[in-house]
N, C-alpha and C positions, 0 to 999 in steps of 0.2 A: 504494500500500500504506500503510495507516495503522498507526502504531506505538504510539499511545496514549502520548504523551510526558509521563509523570508525572515531576515533579521530585522527586528523592530528596534531601532536605536532612537530613543526619545529622551529629552530632558524636560521635566515638567515641574513647575513650582505651584501650579494650581490644579484644579480638577483634571482628570485624565480625559483627553479629547479623543473620542472614538474615530473621528475622521482622519486621524493620523496613523491608524493601524491598518495593515493590509491583511487580508485573509490568506495570502500566500497560496491560494488555489486549493486549500484543504478545508475539512470540516471540524477538525479537532485541534485544540491548542492547550498548552499548559500554562499555569500561572503560579508564581511563588512570590514571596516577599522577603525583604531584607531590611532589618533595622538593628543597630549595634550601638546603643547608647554608651556602653562601657568600652567601646573600641577594642574588642577582643580580636586578636590576630587569628585565632582558630576559626572564627566565623568567616572571615575573609578567605582563608585557605580552603575551608570546607566548601564554600560557595564555588570557588574555582574548579575544584574536583567535580562537584555536582553538575555544574554547567557543561563541562567537557563530557560527562557521562550522558547527560540528556541529549546533547548534540548527536551522539551515536544512534539515537532512536529516530532522528529525523523529525521529531515533533517540534513545532514552533514553541518557544518559551518566552513569556513575558514576565519580567521581574519588576515589582513595584518596590522601590527603595525609599525609605523614610529617614530623613535626617532631622534630629531634634535641635531646636534653637539655632545657633550659628555654627554647629559642627559641620565639617566638610563631609561630602558624600564619599563612600568607599569604592563604589563600582564605576566601571567605565561605560561610556555610551555604547561602545561596540559590544558590551555584554547584554544588549537588548533590555535596557532598563527605562522605566518611567520614574523620574525622581521628583519627590514632593518633600516639602519642608514644613515643619510645624509640629503641633501636638505636644502632649506631656509624655514623660517616660512611663510607659506601661506596656503590657503585652498587646500589640496592635495587629497581630497576625490576621485574625479573621476580618478585621476592618479593612486591611490593605488587600487581602484576597478578594473581598467584595468589590473594591474599587477596580482592581485589575480584571476580575471576571466580567463585571458590567461592561468594561471597555471592549473586551474580546467579543462579547455577544453583540454589541453594537457594530462591531467590525464584520460580523457575519458568521462567526463560529457557532456551531450547534452543539458541540460537545466540549466540555472543559475538564481538565485534570488539575486538581488542587494539590500542590506539592510543598513539602518542607524543603528548604534550600540547603540540605546537608545529606542528601540521599545518593546512593549508588545502586542502580539496578543491574542485576547479573546478566539479564538477557536484553539486548537492544530491541527485540521484537515486542516488548511489553506494551508499548503504546498502540501497536496494531491490534493486539488482543483486547485492550481496553476499548478501543473504538468499535470493535465488533460486538463486544458485550453490551455496549450502550445502545446498540440497535434494538435490543430486546429488554433491557433493564434501565431504570432511571438513575440508579446510583450503584457504583461498582468500586470496591476496594482493589487497588492496583497490584496486589501481591497476595501470597498466601503465607509466607514466612518472612519475618524481619529479624535481622541481627542488630541489636542495639549495642553500640560500642561507647564505653566511657573510658576515661584515662586509667581507671583502676579496675575495671571489670567489663565483662560483656556477657550478653545473654541472647538466646534465640526465643522468639515468641511467635505464636500463630497470629495471623490477621484475625481481628475480631469477627469479621464477616465469615471467614472460613470456620472458625471455632464455633460460632453460633449455629451455622447451617449444618455442620457435620457431626459435632459431638456435644454441643451444648455448653462447652467450656466458656465462661465469661470472665474469669479472673486471670490476671497475669497474661493478658493478650495485648496486641498492638492495635489501638483503636483508630489511629490516624495515619500520619506520614504521607499517604497518597490515596486520594479518592477521585474517581471519575464521576461526572454528573452531567446530565442533560441540561441544555441551556434553559429550557422552560421550567425545570425544577429550580434552578438557580434564580431565575427571574421572579418566580412566584413565591418561593419560600426564603431565598437568601441564605445567609449563615447566621449562627448565633454569635454575635460580636462582643458580648459583654464579659467574656472570660479574660479580664485585663491583667491577671497574673499568670495566665496559662490555663490549661484544662479544656480548651476548645475542641481538641480531638475527641475527648470523651463525650462532650456535649453533642457533637455532630453524629458520632457513631451510634449513640443510644437512640437518637431520633431516627436515624436511618434504619435501625433494627426494629423499630416500633416498640421500644421498651420504655419510652420516656413520658407516656401519658396514659390515662386510664385510671380507674378507681384504685387499683392496687399498685400503681407505678412507684409510689413513694416507698411502700413496704418491700417491694420485690427488687427494686433497682436503685432508685435515686438517692435513698438515704445513705447508701454506701459511697456516694460520689462526693469527694471533698469540695468540689466547686459549688455544690449546693448545700451540703450538710453544714458548712461553716458560715455561709453567707447570709442566710435568712429568707424570709417569706417573699420579699419583693423580687429577689433574684429567682427564686423558684417559680413564682407566678409568671415572670417574663420568659423563663426558659420553657415552661410547659405550654405557654401560648404559642411560642415559635415551634416547638417540637410537634405539637398537634397540627399546625399548618404544614410543616414539612412532611409528616406522615400522610396527611390527606392528599398532598400533591403527588407523592410517590406511590400511593396505594399500599405502602408497607413493603414494596418490592426492593430487593437489593441483591448484590452478588459480589463475586471476586474473580480474579483471574490468577492462574498458577504463576508462581515465580517468587524469587527471593529479592529483598531489598535490604541494604545496609544503611544504618544511620550512623554517620561519622562522629567520632568523639570530640567533645568540647567540655573538658572539666570532668570532675568526679561526680558520681551519682548523688552522694549525700548532699552536695551543695545545691542541688535543684530544689530541695525541700518540697517535694511534690505534694505532700498533704498539708504541711504546716503553712505554706505560702498563702493559702486561702483564708487564714485567720486575719490577714491584712484587710479582708473585705467583710468582716463581721457587720451585719446590719446593712449591707450594701443595697442601695436602690439605684440601679443603673440608669433608669429613665430620669431621675432627678440629679444624679451626680455626674453624668457624662454629657458632653456636647461635642459637636464637630466644628472645626474651623476651616478656613478657606481651602486648603489642599485636601480636606476630607478626613484628616486624622482626628482621633479623640483627644479632648482636653478635659480636665476636671472643672466642673462648675464650682461655684462657691459652696454648694452643699457637699461636694466631695473633696474640697481642697485639703482637708485634714489628712487625706490619704496620700497626698503627693509625695512627701518625703519618704515614707516607709516603702511605698511601691517602687520608687526609684532606687532606693538602697538595695532592695532585693536583687536587682539586676547586677549591681556591682559585687554583691556577695555570692553570686553564682560561680565566680572564679573560673571562668571557662577556658582560660589559658593554662590552668594548672595541669601538669602532666606527671606521670609516673613512668619509670623504666619498665619495659616489658619483663615479666618473669617467665620461667619455664612453664608455669601453669597457664599463662595468658597467651593465647594464640589469636592474633588479629587477622589472620588470613581467612578465618571462617571454615577451615578444613581440619586442623590438627586436633586439639583436645576438646573441641566442641562436639556435642552429640549431633549426629546427622539427622535433622528433622526434615521430613519431606511429607507433603500432603498428597503427593501423586498417587499413593497406594489407595487412597480413599476416593479417587476421582474417576469418573467415567472417561475422561480425556486428559492427557498431559499437555494439551495445547491450550484449551480454553475451558475454564470452569466458571459457570455463572448460573446459580440457582436463585430463585426468588421465594420470599415469604410474603403471603398476602394476609392482611388482617381480616 
């Protein structure tokens, strides 16, 4: 499948202009975002490796880069970026993906891939399989197995879509990293943008799997999710409203495609504070505490200004350039001491796997 990989080199300080994007003759494109308030070297290096890997697949990639205040941008125009300035330091991933995805849809793309900007796909044909799967399903996770690398450890996880469809495992899975979505779903439902210290991957995946609303959703699923358990009733109400809309649009259908993806290391796992970080948002009311400014990034309103310092400090305390020497027990190749996890044995096809669940 040919994608017509037109490079989109843009510099933008205001809202993204759709008329400056080319379809490149294809129907599918990828979007990622980049923001680096603590100016970690590892983020820049990982992005370079990620971009080179994506280029091998032939899928057009649009990167939305956000620079805070007067800080310089990190990326080059030839890296196919849209650059916007502004916003307060917080987790802006879903907000920036929404801006980039909207622009790609206005440019004519009918299928989007939402990517983290530190991934390596094992098989360059992954994008073709995702495009095929989106012919029949509205949302598709773009892999079945993920290797998460940190400076001090690494682990293999099943994609949450694969785990849920095939064996019901819902804990210790990879909820995000890479999802394909049809343009009409993106337009009608959007993304849940309020996970401003992280956690948006879990928010998206539980909506896609149809586990985020209904009479028993809190008891069965959501009370275990730190991004809701720690934040309070206003955040829960906003999330369930969005999740219900997302599930209504997709009909509860989702899938995945076979393949492995690797998430590159940037710091040690403990410094992510995956559960504790959400305590920065106790009593969070996103619709009162967040606003957008000219370029489209989030800023704190007066009602949320008391969170500004703590949330910004969280990013500097992630220590993403911290590294450890490799030990004999730590194999970063993905072949040595790691157990070989393959979902192919459970699949009817080792080329394309996409099954749906309907509510």
